[in-house]
KOLBA-256138 format. One record per residue (C-alpha): residue in one letter; x, y, z. Coordinates in steps of 0.2 Angstrom, whole numbers, plus 5000, padded with zeros to 4 digits. Example, Ala and Ser with C-alpha at 12.3 -4.5 7.8 and 13.67 -1.06 7.14 Angstrom:
<romars>
a506249785039 s506849955036 
</romars>
This chain:
<romars>
m461850875075 n461250775060 d459750835050 l458850665054 d458850705073 t457650845070 i456450765057 p455050665065 v454450515056 a452550515060 n452050375049 l452950245059 g451850255075 k452550155090 i454350105088 d455049955098 i456949955102 y457749805109 a459449725111 v459949585100 g461549475099 l463049525109 l462149655119 h460649545123 d461849415129 l462749535140 a461149605147 q460549425151 f462249395160 i462049555170 h460249535176 t460249345180 p460249325199 d461049145198 r462849195194 r463449015190 h462048995177 a462349165170 r464249125167 s463848965159 m462549035148 l463649185143 w465049065139 y463848955128 r463249105119 l464949185116 h465349025106 y463949055094 p464849175082 f466349055081 k465248905077 q464349005064 a466049065056 r466748895056 a465148845046 g465348985034 k463849075040 w464549255039 r462849335039 a462449265056 v464049325063 r463749495057 q462049505064 w462649445081 f463549615082 n461949715078 g461749785095 y460049865095 l458549845083 a457249975081 e455649925072 p453949995070 s452449905078 e451549915062 w452649915046 p452150045033 e452149995015 g453850015007 l454849995023 t455849835022 r457149845035 c457249885053 g458550005060 t460149945069 g461550025079 w462650005095 t461550125104 r459650145106 g459750315098 r460850255083 a459550115080 y458150245080 r459050365069 d459450225057 l457650175056 q457250355053 r458450365038 r457750205031 a455950265033 l456350435024 a457250345010 a455850215007 l454350325011 g455050485004 s455450394987 e453650334987 a452950514990 d454050574975 r453250444963 d451450504967 
</romars>
């Protein structure tokens, strides 16, 4: 078990965790009742990273593979990025790590 798993970050309040990119597209495919429409939308969305790569937009390609994003409802001062990961737990732990790094360094300055 990681040390970050046991340290609560109380300053963040409510945290929203949601799928983005590839996992969002797969969830839409699974939960769409119209299978024909679902297949066509998935096919269309799978072409997105290839189009971005051909255009040289590598950041967009990398972000398409983020999986889940975890972000606080109210951003505290000093926290600049949300947590990412292939699972909800990993995204939450990444947000904790970022918050401890950002908010902990502010506490050290005071």
